[in-house]
Residue, then its C-alpha position, 0 to 999 in steps of 0.5 A: m178733451w172731455k169737450f171733444f167727447l161731447f162734440i162727438i156725441r152731439f155730432i152723431e146725434n144731430g148731424n151737422k147741428v153741433y150747437i147746444s140747443n135748449e133741449n140739450k143744455i140739461k144733458e150737457l150740464f151733467m155730462k160735463k160734471i161727470l166727465r170733468k170729475h173723472f177726466h184723469l181716468i180718460f187721460i190715463g186711458v188715452f196714454i195707455g191706448i196710444l201704447q196699445m195702438f203702437a204695439l198693435t201696429k208693431v205686431q202687424f209689421i213684425k208679422g210681415q218681417v216673419l214672412n220676409v225672413a221666412m221667404q229668405k229662408n234665414m232659419n237663424e233669424l227666424p226664431q228671433v223674429i218669432f220671439k219678437l212677435f210673441a213678445a210684442i203680442f204679449i206687451m199689446a195684451i198687457f196694454g189691452y188689459l190695462f186699457s180695459f181695466v181703466n175703462c171699467v174703473f171709469m165706467e164704475r166711478s162715472s156710474k157711481s157719480l151719476r147714481e149719487l147725483f140722482f139720489q142727492s136730487f131725489l133727497g133734495c125735492s120737497y115732500k110736497k113735490y114728492f107727493y106727486l111723483d110716480e114711484g114706479e117711474l122713479m124706480a125705473k129711472y134709478s134701476k133701469e134708465i141709469s143702467v142704460i146710460e152706464q152701459n150705452c154712454f159711459s162705456l162708449v167713452g173708452t171705446l171711442v178713445q180706442m177706436v179713434l186711436q186705432i184708426l189714426f195709427v193704422s191709417a198712418a201705417l198704411f200710408y207708410l206702406n204701399s196702400w194700393l196693394a193693401v186695397i186688394s189684400f183685405v182679409i177678414l180675421v175672426a177672433p176665437v169664439l171659445v175663449p170666453k167659455i174658459f171664464q164663463k163660470k167666473v164671470s157668471n158668478r161675478s155677474y150673479d153677485k152683482m145682480s144680488k147687490v143690485e137687488k139689495n141696493i134697490s131694496v134699500v132705496n125702496g125702504i127709503l122711498n117708503g119713509f120719505e116723509i120721516i126723512k124730510n120731517f126729521g131733516i136727516e137727508k145727509n144721514i140717509f144719504e150716507n146710509f145709501k152710500k154704504s149700500n151703493d159702495n157695496l154695489m160698486d165693489a161687486e160691479n168692480e169684481y165683475e168688471k175685473s173678471y170681464a176685463v181679464s176675459t176680454g184681454v185673454s180673448f184679445a191675446f188669443s185673437l192676435g195669437s191666431q193671426a200670428l199663427i197664420m203668419i207663421i204658417a204662411g212663412f213656412y209656405i213661403y219657405f217652401g216656395f208655395l207663396k210669394a208675399g212680402d208685406f202683403f200680410t202686414i197690409a192685410g192685417l192693418i186693413a183688418s184692424l180698421r174693420v172693427p172701429l169702422y163697424w163700431i162707429s155705425t153701432m155707436f150711432q144707433t146706440l146714442i140715438a136710441t138712448k137719447p130720450i133716456r139720458k134726457s129723462v134722467f138728467a131732466f129729473i136731476e135738474n128739476n129738483i132742488p139739490m140737497r142742502e149742505t147747510a141749515i137754512c135760517n129759521p126764525l123759529d129756531n131755539q123757540q120752544d113755546l110754539s102756537v099754531f093759528v089756523e085762520d079761515l082755512s078752506y081746502a078741496y081736492e080738485d073739483k070736489n066739495f070742500i073737505l075743510d070749510h072756513i076753519h078757524l083754530k088755535f093750537e096753543a103751546n104746551k097743550k094737548y089736543l085730541m082730534i076725532g071724526e069719521s074716516g075721510c072727514g079731513k083730519s089727516t088733510l088738516m095735518n098735511l096742510l099744517l106741515n105745508y105739504d099742499e097749497l091752501d084754497s083760502g085762509r092762512i096757517s101761521v106759527n107764532g104769527i109767521d106764515i108757514k109759507e115763509l118757513s122752509d123747514m117745518e120738519k125742524i119744529i114738528t115731528i109726526a108719527r103716521q098711522e102707517a109705521v115706517i121701519f128701515s132695514g137696519t138695527i133697532r138703534d138706527n131705527l130709533t135714532l135715524y142715524d143721529t149720532s148725537i143720541s148715543k146713550d143706550e140706556f136712554l133708548e132702552t128706557m124708551l123701548k120699555k115705556v112703549g112695551l117693547n121690552k123683548f127688544v131690550t133683551e135682543g139688543l140695540d144691534y138687532i136687525l129689523e128687516e125692510d118694512g119691519i117684516n119681522l115685527s107685528g103691526g103693533e110692534k111697528k106702531r110702537f117703534s114709530l111712537a118711540r122714535a117720535l118721542i125720542r126726537e125733541t121738537p116743540i110740536l108732536i103729531l100722533d096719527e092713530p097711536l093706539a091702533n093695532l095695540d092690545g089692552e096692556n100695551m094700549e094702556k102703556v102708550e096712553n100713560l106715555i102720552s099723558d106724561i108728555k110735557n112741554k110740547l104742543v101735542i095733537v093726537i088723531s085717534h078713534q079709540v081713547s079711554d075716558k081716562l086718557r080723554q080727560k088728560f087732553d086740554f081740548v077735544m076737536e071733532l071734525k064733521g062736514g068740513r067744520i070743526n067743533v072744539e070742546t074745552l075739557p076741565e083741568a084734571 
């Protein structure tokens, strides 16, 4: 059945060209995946829709029966027929509500699946690829384009079921009756416009709650975007995805409440619309009783023709909608297709379980596009379990060298290897290297989550509290590990954010640690604490990029490297 919906969409978009072109393959792939996943809801919707359309047709026939009984002036039977009419309307309203509710659930779950598919794809792309992504475009895809698909694609599935069934049932009923008489008896029926006012406040409140949850969800996503390097470096895609799912579930709950209230409003409005038609028939029955009208099945046919007006009008509207949203669907699904899915299992790394790692840089050169070489034929050796201080003027290439070490970009020439293995052959450098950038990243969440990054294996509070004390964050030990840090650490000072980032890096056990300006924005007392902490690091290859280190700390390094003019000078310091 899901193939039928894809066929209809292709037919509307491409006319008689219903084949799947290369351009449409990406879109088809993910539409199939989502429709298949929620096919049971489509099946339930079809079943309820059949019952709803049967009730709709029955209502039209009972209307005619009311008039016929009235024309016969059979007052004994008339109340029974009127009761049957309202009973049929009530049953139809129930099925209408159930259909709307199932359709809302289908939209909700399909939307949730699409958002999770999109987010899995985002987390699956490499940091190298992420570096070239336009964050504004990415957020537009998530916040706007996916919403367009939800409202103008997934919503069409349920409406398509309803409209097709309505056309089939009404056409069959007209065929059963005298259809030539129906041609001259088309009546335009207008549903009451004031019914939605009854539910306006409730629907408005649900809509506001939904909007606030959307904003919160985007806030969480934006924080994750800002911390993407840490996510990749720590290899916590799954943990972040689970955290995202919690926020997404809250959003879906708010949307579900909104859709339920909207379904009630739609169902009641639909019932009032049918009630108004029934009232017309009852009034017409009295007119017939008093001899002002001579009509039998005329109003039944007129009602059936009126029932055809909506689906026929909707098909033309659907045509415009699908054509208008085609580029958006193509854009979103192309993004999903073009990114590597989030890995489910760890990739075998030849350096797994090796603690003593050395890095070799051989004849490395690198330039940004057509500019001069920022790194020019660099030769370096970073030995295992040694400490290196890298200094140099701003823009001299220190951070660039670290990015190349992390395999974030391609070398113009030369080679970087770890224990003799080219980093191009290592798909997950984040397993062996931890980096703490100068721009500290704080996620919206507890202190515990920000330190452990959702790693449940780090469960000892005493260990986390000790680390907070070592970096001079004693006051947060008093606040407790469940203290909430706001997005981007807006309730922290710059120095506190820096020390949280440093504590997080030190908690993680990797053979190589890179600290980018760890002493920036720190006062004298806390700078001394951090310097002592760096001095005490053992059994790691430590690379510190800094402009401000005391002579005492400088002497704790094994080598001092100065980068200048694309070249590097290495000073070997005597052992303390």
